[in-house]
C-alpha positions as CSV (number, residue, x, y, z in Angstrom):
1,X,16.7,29.7,-27.2
2,X,15.9,29.0,-30.9
3,X,12.1,28.9,-31.1
4,X,10.0,26.8,-33.4
5,X,6.6,27.1,-35.0
6,X,5.5,24.6,-32.3
7,X,6.0,26.9,-29.4
8,X,2.8,26.5,-27.4
9,X,0.9,28.3,-24.6
10,X,0.5,26.4,-21.3
11,X,-2.0,28.3,-19.2
12,X,-0.6,31.9,-19.3
13,X,3.0,30.9,-20.1
14,X,4.8,30.0,-23.3
15,X,6.4,26.6,-23.5
16,X,9.2,26.7,-26.1
17,X,10.9,23.8,-27.8
18,X,14.4,23.6,-29.3
19,X,15.9,20.7,-31.2
20,X,18.9,18.6,-30.1
21,X,22.0,20.6,-30.8
22,X,25.2,18.7,-30.1
23,X,26.8,16.2,-27.7
24,X,26.5,18.6,-24.7
25,X,22.8,17.9,-24.8
26,X,23.4,14.3,-23.6
27,X,24.2,15.6,-20.1
28,X,21.1,17.7,-20.1
29,X,19.0,14.8,-21.2
30,X,20.5,12.6,-18.4
31,X,19.9,15.2,-15.7
32,X,16.3,15.6,-16.8
33,X,15.7,11.8,-17.0
34,X,17.2,11.1,-13.5
35,X,15.1,13.7,-11.8
36,X,12.0,12.7,-13.7
37,X,12.5,9.0,-12.8
38,X,13.0,9.9,-9.1
39,X,9.8,11.9,-9.1
40,X,8.0,8.9,-10.7
41,X,9.6,6.3,-8.4
42,X,11.0,4.7,-11.5
43,X,14.1,2.4,-11.1
44,X,15.6,3.5,-14.4
45,X,19.1,5.0,-13.6
46,X,20.8,5.3,-17.0
47,X,24.4,6.3,-17.3
48,X,25.7,9.0,-19.7
49,X,27.0,6.3,-22.1
50,X,23.5,4.7,-22.1
51,X,21.9,8.1,-22.9
52,X,24.4,8.6,-25.8
53,X,23.5,5.1,-27.1
54,X,19.7,5.8,-26.7
55,X,19.9,9.1,-28.5
56,X,22.6,8.3,-31.1
57,X,21.8,8.7,-34.8
58,X,20.8,5.5,-36.6
59,X,18.9,4.7,-39.8
60,X,15.7,5.0,-37.8
61,X,16.5,7.8,-35.4
62,X,17.6,11.3,-36.1
63,X,18.1,13.2,-32.8
64,X,18.0,16.6,-34.6
65,X,14.3,15.8,-35.6
66,X,13.2,13.3,-33.0
67,X,14.5,14.8,-29.8
68,X,13.6,18.2,-28.3
69,X,14.1,20.1,-25.1
70,X,11.4,22.3,-23.4
71,X,11.5,25.4,-21.3
72,X,9.1,28.0,-20.2
73,X,9.5,31.8,-20.7
74,X,10.6,33.6,-17.6
75,X,11.2,30.6,-15.4
76,X,14.5,28.8,-14.5
77,X,15.0,25.3,-13.1
78,X,18.6,25.5,-12.1
79,X,19.2,22.4,-14.1
80,X,22.9,21.4,-14.1
81,X,23.6,24.5,-12.0
82,X,23.8,26.7,-15.1
83,X,22.7,30.4,-14.8
84,X,19.6,31.2,-16.8
85,X,20.3,31.3,-20.5
86,X,23.9,30.2,-20.2
87,X,25.0,29.0,-23.7
88,X,21.5,29.4,-25.0
89,X,20.9,33.2,-25.5
90,X,18.4,34.5,-22.9
91,X,16.3,31.4,-22.5
92,X,15.7,29.7,-19.2
93,X,17.4,26.3,-18.6
94,X,15.7,23.3,-20.0
95,X,13.2,21.6,-17.7
96,X,11.8,18.9,-20.0
97,X,12.7,16.7,-22.9
98,X,10.7,14.7,-25.4
99,X,11.7,11.9,-27.7
100,X,9.7,10.4,-30.6
101,X,10.4,7.1,-32.4
102,X,8.7,4.4,-34.4
103,X,8.7,0.7,-34.8
104,X,6.8,-2.1,-36.5
105,X,4.6,-4.7,-34.6
106,X,4.1,-8.4,-35.2
107,X,1.1,-7.7,-37.5
108,X,2.9,-5.0,-39.5
109,X,1.3,-2.0,-37.8
110,X,3.5,1.1,-37.4
111,X,3.7,2.5,-33.9
112,X,4.8,6.1,-33.4
113,X,5.7,6.6,-29.8
114,X,6.4,9.7,-27.8
115,X,8.3,9.6,-24.4
116,X,8.4,12.8,-22.3
117,X,10.3,13.7,-19.1
118,X,9.7,16.8,-17.0
119,X,11.3,18.1,-13.8
120,X,9.0,17.9,-10.8
121,X,8.8,21.7,-10.3
122,X,7.5,22.1,-13.8
123,X,4.8,19.5,-13.6
124,X,1.7,21.4,-14.5
125,X,-1.2,20.2,-16.6
126,X,-0.7,22.8,-19.3
127,X,3.0,22.0,-19.6
128,X,2.2,18.2,-20.0
129,X,-0.4,19.1,-22.6
130,X,2.1,21.2,-24.6
131,X,4.5,18.2,-24.6
132,X,1.9,15.8,-25.9
133,X,0.9,18.2,-28.7
134,X,4.5,18.8,-29.6
135,X,5.1,15.1,-29.7
136,X,2.0,14.5,-31.9
137,X,3.2,17.3,-34.3
138,X,6.7,15.8,-34.7
139,X,5.2,12.3,-35.1
140,X,3.0,13.5,-38.0
141,X,6.0,15.2,-39.6
142,X,8.0,12.0,-39.3
143,X,5.2,9.7,-40.4
144,X,4.5,11.8,-43.5
145,X,7.6,10.2,-45.1
146,X,6.4,6.7,-44.5
147,X,3.9,4.6,-46.5
148,X,0.5,4.1,-44.9
149,X,-0.2,0.6,-46.2
150,X,-0.9,-0.7,-42.7
151,X,-2.4,0.5,-39.5
152,X,-0.6,3.4,-37.8
153,X,-0.9,4.6,-34.3
154,X,0.3,7.3,-31.9
155,X,1.6,5.8,-28.7
156,X,2.3,7.2,-25.2
157,X,3.4,5.4,-22.1
158,X,2.8,6.4,-18.4
159,X,3.2,5.1,-14.9
160,X,-0.1,5.1,-13.1
161,X,1.1,7.8,-10.7
162,X,1.6,10.3,-13.5
163,X,-1.9,11.6,-13.3
164,X,-1.2,14.9,-15.1
165,X,0.6,13.2,-18.0
166,X,-2.2,10.7,-18.3
167,X,-4.8,13.4,-18.3
168,X,-2.9,15.2,-21.1
169,X,-2.7,12.1,-23.2
170,X,-6.4,11.4,-22.7
171,X,-7.2,15.1,-23.5
172,X,-5.6,14.6,-26.9
173,X,-7.5,11.4,-27.7
174,X,-5.2,8.7,-26.4
175,X,-6.9,5.6,-24.8
176,X,-5.4,3.0,-22.5
177,X,-4.8,-0.2,-24.5
178,X,-2.6,-2.3,-22.2
179,X,-1.5,-2.5,-18.5
180,X,1.9,-3.8,-17.5
181,X,2.5,-4.8,-14.0
182,X,6.0,-4.4,-12.4
183,X,5.9,-7.3,-9.9
184,X,8.2,-8.1,-7.0
185,X,8.5,-11.3,-4.9
186,X,10.4,-11.5,-1.6
187,X,12.9,-14.4,-1.3
188,X,12.5,-15.2,2.4
189,X,10.6,-18.4,1.6
190,X,11.2,-19.9,-1.8
191,X,9.4,-23.1,-2.7
192,X,11.5,-26.3,-2.7
193,X,12.6,-27.7,-6.1
194,X,10.6,-30.8,-5.3
195,X,7.4,-28.7,-5.7
196,X,8.2,-28.0,-9.4
197,X,10.2,-30.9,-11.0
198,X,11.6,-30.4,-14.4
199,X,9.3,-32.2,-16.9
200,X,10.4,-35.6,-18.2
201,X,12.8,-35.6,-21.1
202,X,14.1,-32.0,-20.4
203,X,17.4,-31.0,-18.8
204,X,19.2,-27.9,-17.7
205,X,22.7,-27.2,-19.1
206,X,25.2,-24.5,-18.2
207,X,25.1,-21.9,-20.9
208,X,28.0,-22.2,-23.3
209,X,29.1,-19.8,-26.1
210,X,27.7,-22.1,-28.8
211,X,24.2,-22.0,-27.1
212,X,23.7,-18.3,-27.5
213,X,22.5,-18.4,-31.0
214,X,19.7,-20.9,-30.2
215,X,18.7,-19.0,-27.1
216,X,18.4,-15.8,-29.2
217,X,16.3,-17.6,-31.8
218,X,14.0,-19.1,-29.2
219,X,13.5,-15.6,-27.6
220,X,12.8,-14.1,-31.0
221,X,10.2,-16.8,-31.7
222,X,8.3,-16.4,-28.5
223,X,8.5,-12.6,-28.6
224,X,6.5,-12.6,-31.8
225,X,3.5,-13.6,-29.8
226,X,3.7,-10.6,-27.5
227,X,1.7,-7.3,-27.6
228,X,4.9,-5.3,-27.1
229,X,6.9,-7.1,-29.9
230,X,9.2,-4.7,-31.8
231,X,10.1,-6.3,-35.1
232,X,13.2,-4.2,-35.6
233,X,14.7,-5.6,-32.4
234,X,14.8,-9.1,-33.7
235,X,16.4,-8.7,-37.2
236,X,19.6,-10.5,-38.0
237,X,21.5,-7.2,-37.7
238,X,20.6,-6.9,-34.0
239,X,22.1,-10.3,-33.0
240,X,25.7,-9.0,-32.5
241,X,24.4,-6.2,-30.2
242,X,22.3,-8.7,-28.2
243,X,25.3,-11.0,-27.9
244,X,27.4,-8.2,-26.6
245,X,24.9,-6.9,-24.1
246,X,26.8,-6.4,-20.8
247,X,23.6,-6.9,-18.7
248,X,23.6,-10.6,-19.7
249,X,24.6,-13.0,-16.9
250,X,24.7,-16.4,-18.6
251,X,26.0,-18.1,-15.4
252,X,22.6,-17.4,-13.8
253,X,20.4,-18.3,-16.8
254,X,18.1,-21.3,-16.5
255,X,17.7,-22.8,-20.0
256,X,15.8,-26.1,-20.5
257,X,16.8,-28.3,-23.4
258,X,15.0,-31.1,-25.2
259,X,17.9,-32.7,-27.2
260,X,19.3,-29.8,-29.3
261,X,16.1,-27.7,-28.9
262,X,15.6,-24.9,-26.4
263,X,12.3,-25.7,-24.7
264,X,12.1,-22.7,-22.3
265,X,14.1,-20.3,-20.3
266,X,14.3,-17.7,-17.5
267,X,17.2,-15.3,-17.8
268,X,17.9,-13.9,-14.3
269,X,20.2,-11.0,-13.7
270,X,21.4,-8.7,-10.9
271,X,21.9,-5.0,-11.5
272,X,24.5,-4.1,-8.9
273,X,24.7,-0.5,-9.9
274,X,21.0,0.1,-9.6
275,X,20.9,-1.8,-6.3
276,X,23.5,0.5,-4.8
277,X,21.7,3.6,-6.1
278,X,18.4,2.4,-4.6
279,X,20.0,0.9,-1.5
280,X,18.4,-2.5,-2.0
281,X,19.2,-6.1,-2.9
282,X,17.0,-7.0,-5.9
283,X,17.4,-9.5,-8.7
284,X,15.4,-9.8,-11.9
285,X,13.6,-12.9,-13.2
286,X,13.2,-11.8,-16.8
287,X,12.4,-13.4,-20.1
288,X,10.2,-16.2,-18.8
289,X,9.6,-18.1,-22.1
290,X,8.3,-21.5,-22.9
291,X,8.0,-22.5,-26.6
292,X,4.7,-23.9,-27.8
293,X,5.6,-27.6,-28.0
294,X,6.6,-27.7,-24.4
295,X,3.8,-25.7,-22.8
296,X,1.3,-27.0,-20.3
297,X,3.8,-29.3,-18.5
298,X,5.0,-27.1,-15.6
299,X,8.2,-26.0,-17.3
300,X,7.8,-22.2,-16.6
301,X,7.2,-22.9,-12.9
302,X,10.2,-25.3,-12.6
303,X,12.5,-22.7,-14.3
304,X,11.2,-19.8,-12.3
305,X,11.5,-21.5,-8.9
306,X,15.1,-22.5,-9.8
307,X,15.8,-18.9,-10.7
308,X,14.4,-17.6,-7.4
309,X,16.5,-20.0,-5.4
310,X,19.6,-19.1,-7.4
311,X,19.0,-15.4,-6.8
312,X,18.6,-16.0,-3.1
313,X,21.9,-17.9,-3.1
314,X,23.4,-14.8,-4.7
315,X,22.4,-12.8,-1.7
316,X,19.5,-10.8,-3.0
317,X,16.3,-10.2,-1.0
318,X,13.7,-9.9,-3.7
319,X,13.0,-10.7,-7.4
320,X,11.4,-8.5,-10.0
321,X,9.7,-9.0,-13.3
322,X,7.3,-7.2,-15.7
323,X,4.2,-8.7,-17.2
324,X,1.4,-7.7,-19.6
325,X,-1.6,-8.3,-17.3
326,X,-3.8,-8.8,-20.4
327,X,-1.5,-11.4,-21.9
328,X,-3.6,-14.3,-23.3
329,X,-1.3,-16.8,-21.6
330,X,-2.6,-15.9,-18.1
331,X,1.0,-15.0,-17.0
332,X,-0.2,-12.4,-14.6
333,X,-2.2,-14.8,-12.5
334,X,0.6,-17.4,-12.7
335,X,3.0,-14.9,-11.2
336,X,0.5,-13.9,-8.5
337,X,0.1,-17.6,-7.5
338,X,3.9,-17.8,-7.2
339,X,4.0,-15.0,-4.7
340,X,4.7,-11.9,-6.9
341,X,2.8,-8.8,-6.0
342,X,2.3,-5.7,-8.1
343,X,4.7,-2.8,-7.2
344,X,3.8,-0.4,-10.0
345,X,1.5,-0.4,-13.1
346,X,2.5,1.1,-16.4
347,X,0.0,1.9,-19.0
348,X,0.3,2.0,-22.8
349,X,-1.9,4.6,-24.6
350,X,-2.7,4.7,-28.3
351,X,-4.8,6.5,-30.8
352,X,-5.1,6.0,-34.6
353,X,-2.8,8.2,-36.6
354,X,-5.0,8.2,-39.7
355,X,-8.3,8.7,-38.0
356,X,-10.7,10.7,-40.2
357,X,-8.6,10.4,-43.3
């Protein structure tokens, strides 16, 4: 394995990092992600094509610089069934992967995020710590080419059960800044429509092709208020990709109109592939948005109950959504009152990039 100056000691063993090499690494990345997600009880089940898209070169992402694989000297994981060192000199097979990226928030701050994945048998505190330090090193290298006219932060993300990963982030100065609840509601008893009438003057319309632009613009507007807003996702150049997103199910969408204005929406979907893989029947009540002029009238509840009833008619047993529990809108409590319960908590960690400078 080609070693870098960032090879680090984890306990008594050496963790080595190598950069992304070629398209054969997509399969390695997929194998690591699937096993890591299973260990973390994460529902993410990406396909190889999705991994290729996630790691493809763009104006903001260079896989050769922002994606690395980790291995430990003298140990093999058996990943992909390859003998130790096959195709990589005498190195052991990769047992971890780490990706760094960056984006701009609503207030212009630059966020430099690291995401790491590790096979269960390699999950030791020292290995996690080596991944965090390597991520920080590559982030500093990447950020050196960017102007520092605004605030800049390192960022890491963890599921609450990832105690060793969280400990490694904290050991390197990261602090929890936000908690996101993954919430689920059973559909055995959904409130009647009469309990949440649509506010006067608003109507639901079947989504047509010429509605899509206004739905996108309404989403972009409300997203600007969110902690997790990513400015680059809502540029004009991203609209064609959003429009072509195969996960969209407009026939299920609940969009309220006031004349020619989108007042609010819930965009339900059902991921059949994930349901089969997890042996469940779950739908998603995502993108619960009400624009400011129409808030405080019960629109979100009306749209959400209609979405739940529609998903039940589609044959699913439960509905899922994610919410920022510290959102100023009080959304977390609202969902609890509607019967959603927390299934998992994800935590965002940050630390200043320019501290001490």
